[in-house]
N, C-alpha and C positions, 0 to 999 in steps of 0.2 A: 490550374484553382476555378473552382466555379464559385460563383456569385453566392450563393446557399451556404457549404464550409465556411466565407469568408463574413458572413451577416454573424454566425455560430461562434465560429472563433473572436467578434468582434465583443458578443456578447454573454461571453462567455468570463472572459479576461472583466470586463465591467462590469459584473458580479463579482469575479473576486473580490475586490477591495470591497463593497458594498460594508460589508459588517463593521469593517471597523471605522470607514467614514460616517458613518451614521453616527456609536456610537461617540465620535470626534462632536460630531455636531451639536445632539443630545448633551454632552457635558456645555461644550460652549457658550449655546442655548438659556442655559443653567433649569435642563430639567433635571439632572438626576445632582442636585445638590442636596441631601440624601446620601450619597451614597460616599462611604469612608474614599482618601487618598493613597491607600495604601489598599482599599479594593477594586479602586479607577485606576492605578497604576500596571495592578496585575493583570485587566481584562484584558486593558492597553495593549501590553505586550504579546500574551495572548493569541489577541486575532492581530495585529501585527507581526509574528512566527507564523500563523498560519494564513495569512495574507502571503508573505513572502515562500512557505513552500509551496503555497498555488503556484503563484509564479514565475518559480527557479524549477520547482522538481514538477509540477505534474501534469503543469500547461507544453513546456516545454518537451517531457517524452512518453507523453500518454494523449494529451488532447489534439497539439500539432500533426503530428503522424499519423493519424488515426484520420485528421479533417483532412490535411495535404499528403498526401503520394500514401497510404497506408496499402493502391491498391497494387500498386507497383513494387514493392516489399518484395523480399523472399520468400517470408510469409504467405502475402497478399496472395502474393500469385500463386503458392502451389493451394490458399482455397480458392480465390474466384477469378481463374485465369484458367483463356480455355487448352482442351487438352489438344496438342498436337505430337508429331511422330518428327523425332532429330534422328537424322544419319552423320554421323563425325567423318565429314571429307576431309578434316588435317589435323593431327595431336600438336601442339607446338610449333605454330606456327610464325611467332613474332621470334625464333630463332633459342628460345628458354624452353623446349621443353614441358619444366613446372619451378613455377616462380614460389618462391616464400615470401604472404605477406602477416604481419603479427606472428609466425612461425606457422601458418600451416600453410599448406602447401596448395598452388593456384597452378591451372591447366589452360594453356588459350589451344579452345576446342572452335574452328569451324564449320558449321552446322547447315545443314539444309533442311530445314524445317517445314513440315507440312503442316500446318493448319486443317481437321478435320473436319469442322463445319462450314471450309469454305476454300473452296477452286486451288488455294493460290500457296503457289509454294516460291521461299527465296531462302537465300547464303545467310548468315549470321554470323558476325563472329562473336566468340562471347566465352568471356573472361570465367572460370568454374569454380567452385571451391568442391575438389574429386573427395569426399571420403575414400581417410587410409589405407579401406579395405579392399577400395572398390582402383583405385592409382593404377596396378598395377594390369588392368582387362580393359582402359580406355584403350579401346584403337579406332585404325582408320576401316570407316566403310558397319563398323556398328550401329546400331539400334537402335537409342534410348528413348525414353520415355518424356514430353515435356510438357512443362505448361506455359502458353503466350498471356504477357499483360495484355488487355482486352485495351487498354491505352494506347500502351505506346509494344506494338507488335515487332522490332528490335528489344525489345526489355522478354528475358524466358529465365524458365527455371528450372532442371534439372528435379525427374523425380527416380533420385539416388536407390531411397526403399523401392523402385520396381526394377533396376536394373539388371538385368543375370551377368551374373560372373561366370 
């Protein structure tokens, strides 16, 4: 996490409650004495609801993932990751060829990944979500196009749509 992302997260969190706090401050200071009690209660609960939606929906599911780790999620790696070539060294290394997580087949792959823009070759153990149409075609020695997270070279995403079956 970098300092700039943390600063933006704190500022956005502080701004979320600003309309409600301002409304309550103006009401408490007597600036809104002309506003009827029905209108005050309605606006207060609407602002409270919007603030809660921001804190419990928008912030954790939209803002925080983009600020703290959007680059190393599967979709983030596919968008911003460095291109590489992976060679499958072994399938199902850990004793079970296919493991089901949330009803979807996952396959352990031990891969040797060669990053194109650097001359480094590294071996990575990777738990891959293999598409159903390609699960029978994954084999030892197979070359697959992958993308590597720029922040964590051990984290990669296989580009299954480019894998030839």
